N, C-alpha and C positions, 0 to 999 in steps of 0.2 A: 721962318722956320726952315727955310731952305738952308740957312746957315747951320742948322743943327743936323741936316741931312734927312729931313723929313719932307717928303713930297706930298702935297695936299691932294693932288689928283689921285695919287696912288693910295693915299689914306682913305679918300672918299670912295674909291673903287673897292678897296678892301672892306670898308664899312658896308657898302651896298652888297658885296659878295657875302659878307657875314650875315646880314639881315636876310638875304635870299636863301642862304644855306640854312639859317635858323628856321625860316618859314617852311622850307622843303622838308627838313628833318622833322619838324614838329608835325607837319601834315602827313607825311608819308612813312615816317619811321616811328616817331614817338607815339602817335595815337594808336596805330595797330599794335605796337609793342605793349602799350598800357592796356589796351583791350585784351590782348593775349594774356597778360599778367592777371587781369581781373577774371578772365575765364578760368585760368588755372586756380586762382583762389576759390572761385565758385565751385570748381570741380573738386578741389581739396575739401571744402566745406561739405559738399554732397557726399564724398567718400567717407568723411568723418561721421556724418549723420547716418549713412547706411551702415557703417561699422557699428555705431552705437545701437542702431535698431537691430542689427544681427546679434549683437551681444545680449540685448534685452530678450530677443526671441530665444537665444540659446539658454539663457538663465531660466526663462519661463519653461522651456522644454525640459531642462534638467530638473526643475522643481516638479513638473508634471510627471517626469519619469520616476523620481523618488517617491512621489505620492502613489503612483501606480504600482511600483515595486513593493512599497509598504502594504498597500491594499492586497496585492497578490500574495504576499507572505502571510497576511492575516487570514485570507481565505484558505490558503494551503494548510495553515495550522488548524483552522476550523475543520476542514475536510479530514485532516489526519486525526484529530480528536474524535470526530464522528466515526471514522473507520476503526479506531481503537475501541470505542464504545461498542460498536457493532460486533467487532471481533470478540470482545469479552462476553457479549450476550450469546454469541454463537458457541463460544467455549463452554459457558455455563449450560446451555442447552445440550451440548454434546456430552458433558459430564453427567447430566441428569439422565439422558438417554442411555449412556453406558451403564449407569447404576441400575436402571430398570432392566436392561438386557442381562446384566450379571445376576440380578435377582431372579429373572425368568429362567436363566440357565441353571441356577442353583436349585430352584424349585423342581425343574425338570429332572435334574440329577437325583434329587431326593426321591421323586416319584419312581425313577428307574431303579434306584437302590431298593426301595420298598418292594417293587415288583420282583426284582431279582431275589430279594430276601424271602418273599412269599414262595417263589418258585423253588428256591433252595430248601425251604422248610418242607414243602410238599414232596420234594425229591427225597429228602432225608426220611420223612415219614414212610414213603413207599419202600425205601431200602430197609428201614428198620422192620417194617411188617414182612417184607420178603425174607429178611434174615431170620426173623422170629419163626416164620413158617418153615424155613429150611431147618432151623435148629429143632423145632418141635417134630418135624417129619423124621429127622435123623434119630432123635431120642426115642420117639414112639414107634419107629419102624420095626424095631426088634421086639417090642413088647405087645403091641396091639395088632389086631387083624385089620384087613382092608376096610371093612364097614365101619368099624370103630374109629379108625383114622380119619375117615371122611367126616364123621360127626364131630370129632374134637377139632378138626381143622375149621369146619364151618362155625363152630362156637367161638373159636379164637378170632377168626376173621370178623365175625359180627360184633364182637366186643372190642376189638383193637382200635378202630378209628374213634370210638367214643371216649376211650380212656387215655389215649396218647395225645398230648398237646404240646407242641414245641414252641408255641408262641408265648414269649414272656415279654411283655411291654413295660 
């Protein structure tokens, strides 16, 4: 082999060097590198598992939030309906109260009008009797003496309230 330019000692030394290099690389480089790769794979799997868990929790949270939102809307609608019903009851009560108050005011006004009417009638009666007395006094002043005037006036006054009645219902 020497003729071919191959040195056996050199070839043997290179083979030993290669085996030693292979053993050293395998022991000190390959095993730590493989364990590092394995750790990275495990870390990646753990990240993926945590990410999936987080997504599931997020989906559960969103579902819970939707449920709570729906329930809250239903409760708000119920409260709103109750408030509307209560408001309509209060409105009906206020209307009834206002009608009663209007009827009371109307009755009071009628009573006041009747009282004013009675007062007006009595005032008119008094003025009519005063006017009648005045007319009789003037008419009889020239014809009758003082004593006769008093008797006629007394007679007219005693008969006037019984005969004059302005109340026509």
